[in-house]
N, C-alpha and C positions, 0 to 999 in steps of 0.2 A: 504495502502498500505506499511507504517508507517512496518510496525510488518511481511510484508511478507517476506519483504527488512532485515529485524536483520536476522529474520531463515534465510535465505544462510548466510547473513556472518559468525550466528556463525555456519554454516555447514562445510564451504566454510576454517574453522578458520588457525588448520593445515598449510592450503597452504597460509596462507597468506605474503607477508614479510612489514617491517615499510617502511615507504616511509619522506624520508624527505624534509620540502619544503624548501624551500633561496631564499630569499629577499634582492633588495638591501638597499644596509643602506649605506647614507655616503661610496660613490666611491666604494665599494666593495660587495658582497655577500657573508651572512652571512646563519645560519641555522638557521629559527624561534624558534623550544626548543630552541636556548641562549637568546634568551632575554626574562633579568628577570616577572615579574607578569607586567609591565603598557604598556610597547612596546607591552608582547601579546595582550594584549584587546586593547590596538591603533591597529594594526594588524590586528585584529577580522575587527573592525570600518570597515574598507575601502572598498571601491568602487569601484567591483572587476568589468574589460567592455573590451570586444573583439570590436578590432581596425578591422574594415572592408576596403576587398583592391575594390578600381573603379578601374578602367580599363578606 
């Protein structure tokens, strides 16, 4: 499965655009790419979740 995904990504490389990921730090949003190496590592270790909506 992973090989198939990599093949598709390589074929479509010219059509792709860069995506900036922002995160909230100390009350404001910053792009993750501007973090230093330690902060980038900390960001990768975070647990991501989706909140379910209960009606």
